[in-house]
C-alpha positions as CSV (number, residue, x, y, z in Angstrom):
1,M,104.2,140.6,106.5
2,L,103.9,140.7,102.7
3,K,103.2,144.2,101.3
4,K,100.0,144.1,99.5
5,L,100.4,144.1,95.7
6,A,97.4,146.2,95.4
7,D,99.3,149.2,96.7
8,N,101.0,149.4,93.3
9,T,97.8,150.0,91.5
10,A,97.3,153.4,90.0
11,R,95.1,155.7,92.0
12,G,92.5,156.1,89.3
13,S,92.2,152.4,88.4
14,L,89.1,150.2,88.6
15,A,90.8,148.2,91.4
16,N,91.3,151.3,93.5
17,K,87.7,152.4,92.9
18,L,86.5,149.1,94.2
19,R,88.8,149.3,97.1
20,K,87.4,152.7,98.1
21,K,83.9,151.3,97.8
22,R,84.8,148.5,100.2
23,F,86.4,151.0,102.6
24,R,83.1,152.7,103.0
25,L,81.8,149.5,104.6
26,F,84.7,149.7,107.0
27,L,83.8,153.3,107.9
28,Q,80.2,152.3,108.6
29,L,81.5,149.5,110.8
30,I,83.6,151.7,113.0
31,D,81.2,154.7,113.0
32,R,79.4,153.3,116.0
33,L,82.5,152.3,117.9
34,P,83.7,154.4,120.9
35,R,86.8,156.7,120.7
36,P,89.7,156.6,121.1
37,L,89.9,153.8,118.7
38,K,92.7,151.3,118.3
39,I,93.1,149.5,115.0
40,I,95.6,146.8,114.0
41,D,96.2,146.5,110.3
42,V,97.6,143.0,109.7
43,G,99.9,143.2,106.7
44,G,99.1,146.8,106.0
45,T,100.9,150.0,104.9
46,G,100.5,153.6,105.9
47,S,100.1,154.5,102.3
48,Y,96.9,152.5,102.1
49,W,95.2,154.6,104.8
50,Q,96.4,157.8,103.1
51,Q,95.1,156.6,99.7
52,M,91.7,155.8,101.3
53,G,91.6,159.4,102.6
54,F,91.1,158.1,106.2
55,S,91.0,160.9,108.7
56,L,93.8,160.3,111.2
57,G,93.5,162.2,114.4
58,T,94.2,161.9,118.1
59,D,91.2,159.7,118.6
60,V,92.4,156.9,116.3
61,E,95.6,154.9,116.5
62,I,96.7,152.4,113.8
63,T,99.3,149.7,114.3
64,L,100.8,148.1,111.2
65,L,101.9,144.5,111.6
66,N,104.3,143.1,109.0
67,L,107.2,140.6,109.0
68,H,109.5,143.6,108.8
69,Q,108.8,146.9,110.4
70,E,107.4,149.4,108.0
71,E,108.1,153.2,107.9
72,A,105.5,155.1,109.9
73,T,104.0,157.9,107.8
74,H,101.9,159.6,110.4
75,S,102.0,160.3,114.1
76,S,98.8,158.2,114.6
77,I,100.4,155.2,112.8
78,K,103.0,153.0,114.3
79,S,104.7,149.9,112.9
80,V,105.7,146.7,114.5
81,A,107.3,143.5,113.3
82,G,105.4,140.2,113.8
83,D,103.7,137.2,112.3
84,A,100.1,137.4,111.3
85,C,99.7,133.7,112.3
86,D,101.2,134.2,115.7
87,M,100.6,137.6,117.3
88,R,101.5,136.6,120.8
89,Q,103.0,140.0,121.5
90,F,99.4,141.3,121.9
91,G,97.0,140.3,124.6
92,D,93.4,139.4,124.2
93,D,91.3,142.4,123.0
94,T,94.3,144.7,122.8
95,F,92.7,146.5,119.9
96,H,89.1,147.5,119.1
97,V,89.3,146.4,115.4
98,A,91.5,143.9,113.6
99,F,91.8,145.0,109.9
100,S,93.4,143.2,107.0
101,N,93.2,143.8,103.2
102,S,94.3,141.2,100.7
103,V,96.7,139.4,103.0
104,I,95.2,136.1,104.3
105,E,95.4,134.5,100.9
106,H,99.2,134.9,101.2
107,V,100.0,133.3,104.6
108,G,100.3,129.7,103.5
109,T,98.0,126.7,104.0
110,F,94.5,126.6,105.2
111,A,95.9,125.7,108.7
112,D,98.0,128.9,108.5
113,Q,94.9,130.9,107.5
114,Q,93.0,129.4,110.4
115,R,95.8,130.6,112.7
116,M,95.7,134.1,111.3
117,A,91.9,134.3,111.6
118,S,92.0,133.0,115.2
119,E,94.6,135.5,116.2
120,M,92.7,138.4,114.6
121,Q,89.6,137.4,116.6
122,R,91.6,137.0,119.8
123,I,93.2,140.4,119.8
124,A,90.1,142.4,118.8
125,P,86.3,142.1,119.3
126,V,85.6,143.4,115.8
127,V,87.2,142.2,112.5
128,Y,87.3,143.6,108.9
129,L,89.0,141.4,106.4
130,Q,89.0,141.5,102.6
131,T,90.2,138.7,100.3
132,P,89.6,137.7,96.7
133,N,87.0,135.0,95.8
134,H,88.6,131.7,94.8
135,H,85.9,131.2,92.2
136,F,86.1,134.5,90.4
137,P,87.1,133.6,86.8
138,L,90.1,135.9,86.5
139,E,92.8,135.1,89.1
140,P,93.7,138.5,90.6
141,H,97.4,138.0,91.2
142,F,98.4,136.3,87.9
143,L,95.6,137.9,85.9
144,F,95.1,134.6,84.0
145,P,91.6,133.1,83.5
146,F,90.9,130.1,85.8
147,F,94.5,130.0,86.7
148,Q,93.7,128.8,90.3
149,Y,92.0,125.6,88.9
150,L,95.1,124.5,86.9
151,P,97.4,121.8,88.4
152,V,100.4,123.3,90.2
153,K,102.8,121.9,87.6
154,W,100.9,123.7,84.8
155,R,100.9,127.0,86.7
156,V,104.6,126.6,87.3
157,W,105.2,125.9,83.6
158,L,103.3,129.1,82.6
159,L,105.1,131.3,85.1
160,M,108.5,130.0,83.8
161,R,107.5,131.1,80.3
162,F,105.4,134.3,80.6
163,N,105.0,137.4,82.7
164,L,101.8,136.8,84.6
165,G,100.0,139.7,86.3
166,W,102.1,141.1,89.1
167,Y,104.9,138.5,88.6
168,P,107.7,138.5,86.0
169,R,108.7,135.3,84.3
170,C,110.7,133.1,86.6
171,T,114.0,131.6,85.7
172,S,113.9,128.6,87.9
173,K,111.3,125.9,88.7
174,Q,111.8,126.4,92.5
175,E,111.2,130.1,92.3
176,A,108.0,129.6,90.2
177,T,106.8,126.9,92.6
178,N,107.4,129.1,95.7
179,I,105.4,131.9,94.1
180,I,102.5,129.6,93.0
181,L,102.3,128.1,96.5
182,S,102.4,131.6,98.2
183,V,98.8,132.2,97.0
184,R,95.8,130.3,98.4
185,L,92.5,131.9,97.5
186,L,89.5,131.2,99.9
187,T,85.9,130.3,99.3
188,R,82.9,131.8,101.1
189,K,82.4,128.4,102.9
190,E,86.0,128.5,104.2
191,L,85.6,132.1,105.3
192,K,82.5,131.1,107.3
193,I,84.5,128.5,109.0
194,L,87.3,131.0,109.8
195,F,84.9,133.8,111.0
196,P,81.7,132.1,112.2
197,R,80.1,135.2,113.8
198,A,81.0,137.9,111.3
199,T,78.9,138.9,108.2
200,I,80.4,138.0,104.8
201,H,79.7,140.6,102.2
202,R,80.1,139.9,98.5
203,E,81.8,142.4,96.2
204,R,80.4,142.0,92.7
205,L,81.9,142.8,89.3
206,A,79.9,142.2,86.2
207,G,77.4,140.2,88.3
208,L,80.0,137.9,89.7
209,T,81.5,137.8,93.2
210,K,85.0,139.2,92.8
211,S,85.9,139.2,96.5
212,F,84.6,138.9,100.0
213,V,84.6,141.3,102.9
214,V,84.3,139.8,106.4
215,A,83.0,142.4,108.8
216,G,81.5,142.4,112.3
217,P,82.0,140.8,115.7
218,A,84.8,138.3,116.1
219,G,84.1,134.6,116.7
220,A,85.3,132.4,119.5
221,G,89.0,133.2,118.9
222,H,90.0,132.8,122.6
């Protein structure tokens, strides 16, 4: 699974402060769950959990799922290769919590996002998922105002001529198109369709909803 771009953010940055604030919601969510606790982090990295200062002990086991196996950085963390949209290697309710941070917007079409959401709800009774808000004025990957509303051909044109956010200028139209189509931001309405039983929290910045956090019981995933 795609490594989250946010892991490249400096520890003291605003983005990291917001991330830690969101993580407190996750800690509240799991505080009432029994131990030992099994968590799957869909598209995650071990460095994320260390950066959040999460206490890893014998009563918590974290499984990282990515397209390519990641290096395990702690005895309580293991890494497996797999597809976020098809986690057939895991049975129903294999884990207590399915966690994902800034990944679902990268898996493809809305149908692909539906498959990922369904799989997360199938393999765990509790979900925690963060994703940027489609309607936030500054697109978070390309760091260009209202970039997500522009026609694809305009976005491709811009990426072929400028360094945008996390992405350097592309040298070919196909490369730029692939990058543009690799990001599909979600709305609150779409998230409610994907996770009908969970609570959707708004993360605000300057009075605007910057991102959403889906937290709580899984829906009818199986």
